[in-house]
TIMI-2910 file (N, C-alpha, C, CB; in pm, 1 decimal, decimal comma, always signed):
<rs>
+----------+----------+----------+----------+----------+----------+----------+----------+----------+----------+----------+----------+------+
!      n_x !      n_y !      n_z !     ca_x !     ca_y !     ca_z !      c_x !      c_y !      c_z !     cb_x !     cb_y !     cb_z ! resn !
+----------+----------+----------+----------+----------+----------+----------+----------+----------+----------+----------+----------+------+
!  +1756,0 !  +7774,5 !   -512,4 !  +1769,0 !  +7866,6 !   -372,9 !  +1867,1 !  +7825,0 !   -256,9 !  +1627,3 !  +7870,4 !   -300,6 !  Met !
!  +1935,6 !  +7833,1 !   -184,3 !  +2033,8 !  +7805,9 !    -70,5 !  +1975,9 !  +7868,3 !    +38,6 !  +2179,6 !  +7857,5 !    -91,5 !  Phe !
!  +1998,3 !  +7732,0 !   +141,4 !  +1898,1 !  +7839,5 !   +264,0 !  +2032,3 !  +7733,8 !   +399,7 !  +1608,1 !  +7782,7 !   +282,7 !  Cys !
!  +2121,6 !  +7840,3 !   +426,0 !  +2215,7 !  +7738,9 !   +581,5 !  +2138,0 !  +7785,2 !   +697,9 !  +2421,9 !  +7790,3 !   +627,4 !  Asn !
!  +2109,8 !  +7704,7 !   +748,3 !  +2031,0 !  +7693,1 !   +889,2 !  +2096,3 !  +7613,5 !  +1006,8 !  +1893,4 !  +7621,9 !   +864,6 !  Ile !
!  +2113,6 !  +7692,8 !  +1136,4 !  +2188,3 !  +7608,5 !  +1235,3 !  +2096,8 !  +7630,6 !  +1328,0 !  +2338,5 !  +7641,8 !  +1276,8 !  Asn !
!  +2040,2 !  +7464,6 !  +1365,9 !  +1958,0 !  +7483,8 !  +1502,8 !  +2053,5 !  +7440,1 !  +1552,3 !  +1819,2 !  +7418,5 !  +1543,5 !  Ile !
!  +2108,1 !  +7436,3 !  +1690,9 !  +2120,2 !  +7412,1 !  +1812,7 !  +2300,1 !  +7303,6 !  +1784,6 !  +1948,8 !  +7327,4 !  +1879,2 !  Arg !
!  +2382,8 !  +7358,8 !  +1714,6 !  +2481,8 !  +7312,0 !  +1670,3 !  +2513,3 !  +7231,3 !  +1577,4 !  +2516,5 !  +7283,5 !  +1733,3 !  Asn !
!  +2370,4 !  +7205,9 !  +1517,3 !  +2318,0 !  +7132,1 !  +1365,6 !  +2368,3 !  +7202,6 !  +1287,9 !  +2165,3 !  +7120,1 !  +1321,3 !  Tyr !
!  +2407,7 !  +7210,8 !  +1147,5 !  +2408,3 !  +7325,7 !  +1029,7 !  +2400,3 !  +7180,9 !   +920,5 !  +2585,4 !  +7463,4 !  +1017,0 !  Lys !
!  +2291,3 !  +7238,2 !   +907,0 !  +2175,6 !  +7223,5 !   +806,0 !  +2207,1 !  +7314,4 !   +652,9 !  +2026,2 !  +7287,6 !   +889,9 !  Phe !
!  +2190,2 !  +7239,0 !   +523,9 !  +2221,8 !  +7253,5 !   +323,2 !  +2113,8 !  +7267,3 !   +359,4 !  +2279,0 !  +7134,7 !   +177,9 !  Met !
!  +2007,4 !  +7362,6 !   +323,5 !  +1869,9 !  +7337,5 !   +206,7 !  +1910,0 !  +7376,9 !    +50,5 !  +1720,5 !  +7454,4 !   +250,5 !  Ile !
!  +1843,3 !  +7298,1 !    -27,2 !  +1857,6 !  +7322,8 !   -198,2 !  +1730,5 !  +7363,3 !   -206,6 !  +1895,4 !  +7187,5 !   -312,6 !  Glu !
!  +1697,7 !  +7387,1 !   -365,6 !  +1499,8 !  +7388,9 !   -386,2 !  +1527,7 !  +7433,2 !   -512,7 !  +1368,4 !  +7515,2 !   -278,3 !  Val !
!  +1475,7 !  +7282,1 !   -564,8 !  +1487,0 !  +7248,6 !   -741,2 !  +1314,3 !  +7268,0 !   -749,7 !  +1565,1 !  +7041,1 !   -804,4 !  Phe !
!  +1338,9 !  +7305,0 !   -930,9 !  +1198,2 !  +7326,7 !  -1016,6 !  +1276,2 !  +7185,9 !  -1094,8 !  +1156,4 !  +7518,2 !  -1128,6 !  Ile !
!  +1143,2 !  +7136,0 !  -1072,6 !  +1154,5 !  +7012,6 !  -1191,9 !  +1015,6 !  +7026,4 !  -1231,3 !  +1198,1 !  +6835,9 !  -1139,4 !  Thr !
!   +998,3 !  +6866,8 !  -1330,8 !   +889,9 !  +6849,0 !  -1387,7 !   +800,4 !  +6737,3 !  -1334,6 !   +919,3 !  +6836,1 !  -1510,0 !  Asn !
!   +785,0 !  +6671,8 !  -1254,9 !   +765,0 !  +6588,7 !  -1177,8 !   +629,6 !  +6622,2 !  -1100,2 !   +879,4 !  +6575,3 !  -1106,5 !  Val !
!   +526,6 !  +6516,3 !  -1141,8 !   +443,7 !  +6584,7 !  -1117,2 !   +329,1 !  +6466,2 !  -1080,3 !   +426,9 !  +6686,2 !  -1226,0 !  Val !
!   +419,4 !  +6348,2 !  -1072,6 !   +283,2 !  +6171,4 !  -1007,0 !   +355,7 !  +6210,5 !   -888,3 !   +303,8 !  +5928,0 !  -1077,6 !  Gln !
!   +267,0 !  +6153,8 !   -760,3 !   +327,6 !  +6140,6 !   -683,5 !   +418,4 !  +6036,4 !   -685,5 !   +266,2 !  +6148,2 !   -609,0 !  Asp !
!   +400,3 !  +5957,5 !   -726,1 !   +455,6 !  +5797,2 !   -701,4 !   +649,1 !  +5829,8 !   -774,8 !   +318,6 !  +5636,9 !   -839,1 !  Ser !
!   +600,0 !  +5882,5 !   -848,7 !   +735,8 !  +5951,1 !   -958,3 !   +831,7 !  +6019,4 !   -842,8 !   +671,3 !  +6105,9 !  -1098,6 !  His !
!   +765,7 !  +6095,0 !   -768,0 !   +827,0 !  +6172,3 !   -685,8 !   +867,9 !  +6103,7 !   -557,9 !   +749,2 !  +6279,4 !   -665,4 !  Ala !
!   +760,5 !  +6002,0 !   -473,5 !   +775,7 !  +5917,9 !   -373,8 !   +948,5 !  +5786,4 !   -464,4 !   +570,2 !  +5832,9 !   -341,2 !  Ala !
!   +941,1 !  +5768,8 !   -556,4 !  +1019,3 !  +5684,1 !   -655,1 !  +1192,8 !  +5820,1 !   -607,6 !   +915,1 !  +5683,9 !   -884,4 !  Thr !
!  +1183,1 !  +5873,8 !   -671,6 !  +1274,2 !  +6019,6 !   -651,0 !  +1344,9 !  +6004,2 !   -503,3 !  +1160,6 !  +6180,6 !   -651,0 !  Leu !
!  +1217,8 !  +6009,1 !   -422,6 !  +1342,0 !  +6063,4 !   -279,0 !  +1371,4 !  +5921,5 !   -201,2 !  +1253,4 !  +6202,6 !   -127,6 !  Val !
!  +1320,0 !  +5792,0 !   -237,9 !  +1427,2 !  +5690,0 !   -129,0 !  +1547,0 !  +5713,6 !   -273,6 !  +1352,2 !  +5452,9 !    -74,9 !  Asp !
!  +1583,2 !  +5705,0 !   -398,5 !  +1652,4 !  +5736,9 !   -435,4 !  +1783,0 !  +5863,1 !   -404,0 !  +1588,3 !  +5727,4 !   -500,0 !  Lys !
!  +1748,3 !  +5924,4 !   -379,2 !  +1804,3 !  +6053,6 !   -328,1 !  +1854,1 !  +6018,3 !   -163,7 !  +1674,7 !  +6185,0 !   -338,9 !  Ile !
!  +1784,2 !  +5979,4 !    -81,3 !  +1808,8 !  +5968,2 !    +35,5 !  +1911,8 !  +5886,9 !    -16,6 !  +1708,3 !  +5928,1 !   +135,0 !  Gln !
!  +1879,3 !  +5732,2 !    -52,8 !  +1989,1 !  +5641,3 !    -64,8 !  +2077,1 !  +5635,6 !   -171,3 !  +1948,0 !  +5530,8 !    -57,0 !  Gln !
!  +2087,7 !  +5740,8 !   -234,1 !  +2223,7 !  +5754,9 !   -293,2 !  +2332,5 !  +5858,9 !   -210,6 !  +2199,5 !  +5809,8 !   -444,9 !  Gln !
!  +2239,9 !  +6005,9 !   -145,2 !  +2302,5 !  +6117,9 !    -60,2 !  +2332,8 !  +6117,7 !    +74,3 !  +2233,8 !  +6215,7 !    -64,9 !  Phe !
!  +2374,3 !  +6030,8 !   +156,1 !  +2350,4 !  +5989,5 !   +265,4 !  +2368,4 !  +6071,6 !   +366,9 !  +2403,9 !  +5896,0 !   +279,8 !  Ile !
!  +2272,7 !  +6121,7 !   +426,4 !  +2283,4 !  +6227,5 !   +557,0 !  +2164,5 !  +6360,4 !   +468,0 !  +2509,7 !  +6300,6 !   +597,8 !  Gly !
!  +2141,6 !  +6295,6 !   +358,9 !  +2051,5 !  +6421,9 !   +270,7 !  +1860,0 !  +6289,8 !   +290,2 !  +2157,4 !  +6456,5 !     -0,3 !  Cys !
!  +1767,9 !  +6431,4 !   +325,7 !  +1666,4 !  +6436,7 !   +300,4 !  +1536,6 !  +6517,9 !   +236,5 !  +1668,9 !  +6414,7 !   +364,6 !  Lys !
!  +1492,8 !  +6429,0 !   +125,8 !  +1400,7 !  +6515,1 !     -8,9 !  +1289,0 !  +6514,1 !    +60,1 !  +1374,9 !  +6439,9 !   -179,3 !  Ala !
!  +1186,4 !  +6570,6 !    -21,3 !  +1085,9 !  +6614,7 !   -109,6 !   +998,4 !  +6720,9 !   -109,0 !  +1021,3 !  +6537,0 !   -120,3 !  Asn !
!   +919,1 !  +6681,1 !   -211,0 !   +867,3 !  +6748,2 !   -358,8 !   +690,3 !  +6816,8 !   -256,4 !   +834,4 !  +6565,9 !   -546,6 !  Phe !
!   +695,0 !  +6912,8 !   -340,3 !   +568,5 !  +6992,4 !   -291,3 !   +501,3 !  +6985,1 !   -444,4 !   +601,8 !  +7173,6 !   -217,2 !  Asp !
!   +430,7 !  +6873,3 !   -491,8 !   +427,5 !  +6917,1 !   -616,9 !   +259,0 !  +6996,6 !   -639,3 !   +464,6 !  +6776,7 !   -717,4 !  Leu !
!   +196,2 !  +7063,9 !   -506,3 !    +93,3 !  +7131,2 !   -506,4 !   +159,5 !  +7309,6 !   -601,4 !    +36,2 !  +7129,8 !   -322,2 !  His !
!   +243,5 !  +7277,3 !   -566,5 !   +342,1 !  +7403,2 !   -572,9 !   +344,7 !  +7436,7 !   -755,8 !   +529,6 !  +7351,7 !   -495,0 !  Asp !
!   +351,6 !  +7540,2 !   -812,2 !   +368,1 !  +7551,9 !   -986,9 !   +457,4 !  +7548,4 !  -1018,0 !   +334,8 !  +7648,4 !  -1062,9 !  Cys !
!   +582,4 !  +7466,6 !   -948,7 !   +697,0 !  +7459,2 !   -969,4 !   +786,2 !  +7309,6 !   -948,0 !   +732,9 !  +7561,0 !   -896,7 !  Asp !
!   +661,1 !  +7230,2 !   -916,5 !   +682,9 !  +7102,3 !   -893,0 !   +800,5 !  +7110,1 !   -785,8 !   +712,7 !  +7023,0 !  -1026,2 !  Asn !
!   +771,9 !  +7165,2 !   -670,2 !   +960,4 !  +7208,6 !   -619,1 !   +970,0 !  +7092,3 !   -519,9 !  +1002,5 !  +7402,3 !   -513,6 !  Ile !
!  +1154,2 !  +7031,2 !   -537,9 !  +1180,1 !  +6981,1 !   -470,8 !  +1308,4 !  +7022,7 !   -416,7 !  +1157,5 !  +6888,3 !   -505,7 !  Leu !
!  +1274,9 !  +6992,6 !   -236,6 !  +1398,0 !  +7007,5 !   -182,0 !  +1457,3 !  +6959,8 !    -88,7 !  +1412,7 !  +7089,7 !   -162,1 !  Arg !
!  +1603,0 !  +6944,0 !    -90,9 !  +1708,2 !  +6874,7 !    -32,1 !  +1761,1 !  +6940,5 !    +58,1 !  +1798,5 !  +6837,0 !   -109,1 !  Val !
!  +1755,1 !  +6860,3 !   +207,9 !  +1816,9 !  +6891,1 !   +340,4 !  +1969,4 !  +6833,2 !   +362,3 !  +1720,9 !  +6830,1 !   +452,0 !  Cys !
!  +2067,7 !  +6895,3 !   +364,9 !  +2205,7 !  +6805,5 !   +426,3 !  +2206,3 !  +6873,2 !   +546,0 !  +2370,7 !  +6813,9 !   +341,5 !  Ser !
!  +2242,3 !  +6729,4 !   +576,1 !  +2326,8 !  +6756,9 !   +774,5 !  +2477,2 !  +6753,9 !   +737,8 !  +2295,8 !  +6582,0 !   +932,6 !  Lys !
!  +2559,7 !  +6698,9 !   +624,9 !  +2689,6 !  +6639,4 !   +618,5 !  +2722,0 !  +6811,4 !   +536,8 !  +2711,1 !  +6452,0 !   +517,5 !  Asn !
!  +2709,0 !  +6934,6 !   +509,2 !  +2752,3 !  +6987,4 !   +451,2 !  +2626,6 !  +7070,7 !   +307,8 !  +2860,8 !  +6893,7 !   +436,1 !  Gly !
!  +2756,2 !  +7076,0 !   +190,0 !  +2667,6 !  +7125,0 !    +82,5 !  +2595,0 !  +7057,1 !    +30,1 !  +2714,1 !  +7171,1 !     -6,1 !  Ala !
!  +2474,4 !  +7055,3 !    -53,9 !  +2366,2 !  +6923,3 !   -118,9 !  +2460,5 !  +6925,5 !   -257,1 !  +2146,6 !  +6970,1 !   -152,2 !  Val !
!  +2531,4 !  +6817,1 !   -297,7 !  +2487,6 !  +6772,3 !   -424,0 !  +2439,0 !  +6769,1 !   -560,5 !  +2455,6 !  +6747,7 !   -410,1 !  Pro !
!  +2423,7 !  +6935,2 !   -595,4 !  +2374,4 !  +6994,4 !   -680,8 !  +2368,1 !  +6952,2 !   -807,8 !  +2414,7 !  +7084,1 !   -675,0 !  Val !
!  +2426,3 !  +6907,0 !   -874,5 !  +2497,9 !  +6887,8 !  -1026,9 !  +2411,9 !  +6736,2 !  -1013,9 !  +2721,0 !  +6888,0 !  -1047,6 !  Leu !
!  +2453,4 !  +6622,2 !   -875,5 !  +2434,6 !  +6537,6 !   -901,5 !  +2305,3 !  +6513,2 !   -876,2 !  +2510,0 !  +6480,3 !   -868,9 !  Ser !
!  +2212,4 !  +6536,4 !   -808,5 !  +2097,8 !  +6552,2 !   -788,7 !  +1982,6 !  +6572,1 !   -920,7 !  +2109,3 !  +6651,9 !   -703,2 !  Ile !
!  +1995,0 !  +6688,3 !   -986,8 !  +2018,9 !  +6690,9 !  -1118,6 !  +2053,0 !  +6645,2 !  -1234,4 !  +2050,8 !  +6727,2 !  -1124,1 !  Ile !
!  +2151,7 !  +6537,2 !  -1233,2 !  +2188,2 !  +6429,9 !  -1269,1 !  +2124,5 !  +6277,8 !  -1303,1 !  +2254,1 !  +6430,5 !  -1198,8 !  Asn !
!  +2090,6 !  +6279,0 !  -1146,6 !  +1971,1 !  +6204,1 !  -1128,4 !  +1824,6 !  +6190,0 !  -1166,9 !  +1964,1 !  +6211,6 !  -1043,0 !  Leu !
!  +1763,8 !  +6291,6 !  -1150,3 !  +1663,2 !  +6313,1 !  -1173,0 !  +1675,8 !  +6277,8 !  -1333,3 !  +1624,1 !  +6440,2 !  -1118,3 !  Leu !
!  +1779,3 !  +6350,2 !  -1355,7 !  +1761,4 !  +6351,1 !  -1569,1 !  +1766,8 !  +6198,8 !  -1576,5 !  +1937,6 !  +6441,3 !  -1702,3 !  Lys !
!  +1858,9 !  +6074,5 !  -1545,1 !  +1862,4 !  +5994,4 !  -1554,0 !  +1742,7 !  +5925,7 !  -1557,1 !  +1931,3 !  +5979,8 !  -1500,1 !  Glu !
!  +1660,2 !  +5968,4 !  -1473,7 !  +1526,7 !  +5885,6 !  -1447,5 !  +1372,1 !  +5980,2 !  -1530,8 !  +1508,6 !  +5875,8 !  -1239,5 !  Asn !
!  +1465,6 !  +6027,9 !  -1621,1 !  +1390,4 !  +6099,9 !  -1722,9 !  +1318,5 !  +6221,9 !  -1693,1 !  +1301,7 !  +6019,2 !  -1773,6 !  Gly !
!  +1359,3 !  +6290,3 !  -1613,3 !  +1298,0 !  +6449,8 !  -1511,7 !  +1365,3 !  +6578,4 !  -1566,5 !  +1353,9 !  +6450,6 !  -1315,9 !  Phe !
!  +1367,7 !  +6696,9 !  -1571,4 !  +1424,8 !  +6789,8 !  -1608,7 !  +1419,3 !  +6840,8 !  -1454,8 !  +1365,9 !  +6865,0 !  -1733,1 !  Glu !
!  +1513,6 !  +6974,7 !  -1389,5 !  +1537,1 !  +7013,7 !  -1288,5 !  +1652,7 !  +7098,6 !  -1263,3 !  +1532,1 !  +6925,4 !  -1230,0 !  Ser !
!  +1617,6 !  +7265,5 !  -1168,2 !  +1667,8 !  +7367,1 !  -1213,9 !  +1707,9 !  +7407,7 !  -1057,4 !  +1571,1 !  +7459,4 !  -1312,6 !  Ser !
!  +1777,5 !  +7464,7 !   -991,5 !  +1797,6 !  +7516,0 !   -860,0 !  +1678,8 !  +7617,1 !   -945,4 !  +1976,3 !  +7571,4 !   -786,4 !  Val !
!  +1646,1 !  +7662,4 !   -788,0 !  +1507,0 !  +7814,5 !   -765,6 !  +1604,0 !  +7892,0 !   -759,0 !  +1379,8 !  +7840,9 !   -607,6 !  Leu !
!  +1613,3 !  +8045,2 !   -846,8 !  +1685,0 !  +8078,3 !   -801,1 !  +1731,3 !  +8177,4 !   -663,4 !  +1700,6 !  +8088,9 !   -882,1 !  Pro !
!  +1781,1 !  +8260,4 !   -602,6 !  +1749,9 !  +8337,2 !   -493,9 !  +1705,0 !  +8486,9 !   -558,2 !  +1880,2 !  +8340,0 !   -390,3 !  Asp !
!  +1644,1 !  +8505,2 !   -450,8 !  +1551,8 !  +8649,1 !   -584,9 !  +1559,7 !  +8734,9 !   -407,6 !  +1279,3 !  +8595,3 !   -704,1 !  Thr !
!  +1588,8 !  +8818,0 !   -372,1 !  +1563,8 !  +8965,4 !   -270,8 !  +1397,9 !  +8974,5 !   -218,1 !  +1599,3 !  +9134,3 !   -382,9 !  Lys !
!  +1318,6 !  +8992,7 !   -169,0 !  +1186,6 !  +9058,5 !   -196,4 !  +1207,7 !  +9204,7 !   -195,7 !  +1076,7 !  +9019,6 !    -91,8 !  Pro !
!  +1079,2 !  +9264,9 !   -321,3 !  +1087,9 !  +9386,3 !   -344,1 !  +1032,5 !  +9435,6 !   -220,1 !  +1028,5 !  +9427,6 !   -465,8 !  Thr !
!  +1010,9 !  +9570,2 !   -247,9 !   +916,3 !  +9632,3 !   -173,1 !   +790,6 !  +9637,1 !   -195,6 !   +940,9 !  +9732,2 !   -161,2 !  Glu !
!   +742,4 !  +9621,3 !   -332,3 !   +564,5 !  +9604,1 !   -350,0 !   +515,4 !  +9485,0 !   -281,1 !   +509,2 !  +9582,3 !   -515,8 !  Lys !
!   +595,3 !  +9368,3 !   -206,6 !   +580,0 !  +9282,2 !   -131,5 !   +555,7 !  +9329,4 !    +11,5 !   +676,8 !  +9205,7 !   -149,8 !  Phe !
!   +502,0 !  +9446,5 !    +87,3 !   +543,0 !  +9464,4 !   +176,3 !   +427,5 !  +9417,5 !   +332,9 !   +588,3 !  +9597,2 !   +141,4 !  Thr !
!   +366,1 !  +9304,0 !   +315,2 !   +333,5 !  +9225,9 !   +452,8 !   +472,1 !  +9091,1 !   +456,1 !   +133,5 !  +9142,7 !   +440,4 !  Pro !
!   +538,6 !  +9024,8 !   +317,7 !   +634,6 !  +8979,9 !   +318,3 !   +724,9 !  +9031,5 !   +385,9 !   +658,1 !  +8964,0 !   +229,8 !  Arg !
!   +745,3 !  +9155,2 !   +308,0 !   +853,0 !  +9243,3 !   +396,0 !   +864,5 !  +9270,3 !   +606,3 !   +813,9 !  +9404,9 !   +321,2 !  Asn !
!   +724,6 !  +9246,6 !   +615,4 !   +713,8 !  +9266,9 !   +700,6 !   +756,1 !  +9203,8 !   +820,3 !   +639,2 !  +9284,1 !   +685,3 !  Lys !
!   +722,7 !  +9017,1 !   +741,1 !   +743,3 !  +8953,9 !   +833,9 !   +879,1 !  +8826,4 !   +804,4 !   +601,7 !  +8910,1 !   +868,0 !  Leu !
!   +953,8 !  +8851,1 !   +716,7 !  +1104,0 !  +8885,3 !   +673,2 !  +1146,1 !  +8944,3 !   +769,4 !  +1132,5 !  +8967,6 !   +553,3 !  Ile !
!  +1167,9 !  +9053,3 !   +773,6 !  +1194,6 !  +9160,1 !   +869,3 !  +1212,2 !  +9162,8 !  +1025,9 !  +1104,2 !  +9234,0 !   +849,5 !  Asn !
!  +1102,9 !  +9087,8 !  +1061,9 !  +1080,0 !  +9053,3 !  +1278,0 !  +1197,4 !  +8926,8 !  +1258,3 !   +840,2 !  +8956,7 !  +1370,8 !  Lys !
!  +1273,8 !  +8866,1 !  +1157,2 !  +1320,7 !  +8787,9 !  +1173,8 !  +1549,1 !  +8807,5 !  +1189,0 !  +1232,6 !  +8715,0 !  +1065,5 !  Phe !
+----------+----------+----------+----------+----------+----------+----------+----------+----------+----------+----------+----------+------+
</rs>
């Protein structure tokens, strides 16, 4: 999933990954490695999500997707980009919320 956000003349790119990371200690180590290796990127995990989501935000342009997937792989984990999907009409409350923006 890709998101391009422009807040007060700052341009951010956000990429969301599905991972198999389950332990907080592994997540913390990976966040440190991502933020050290990819200057201008911030990362966080949501291990309470069923897909063990990794979010990476870059203020320097595109998120280095393949490099991040490889970094996780080198550390014994699998990941893939969360695909973009459009909400369907059957999710009416969500569609109403999205259409307000």
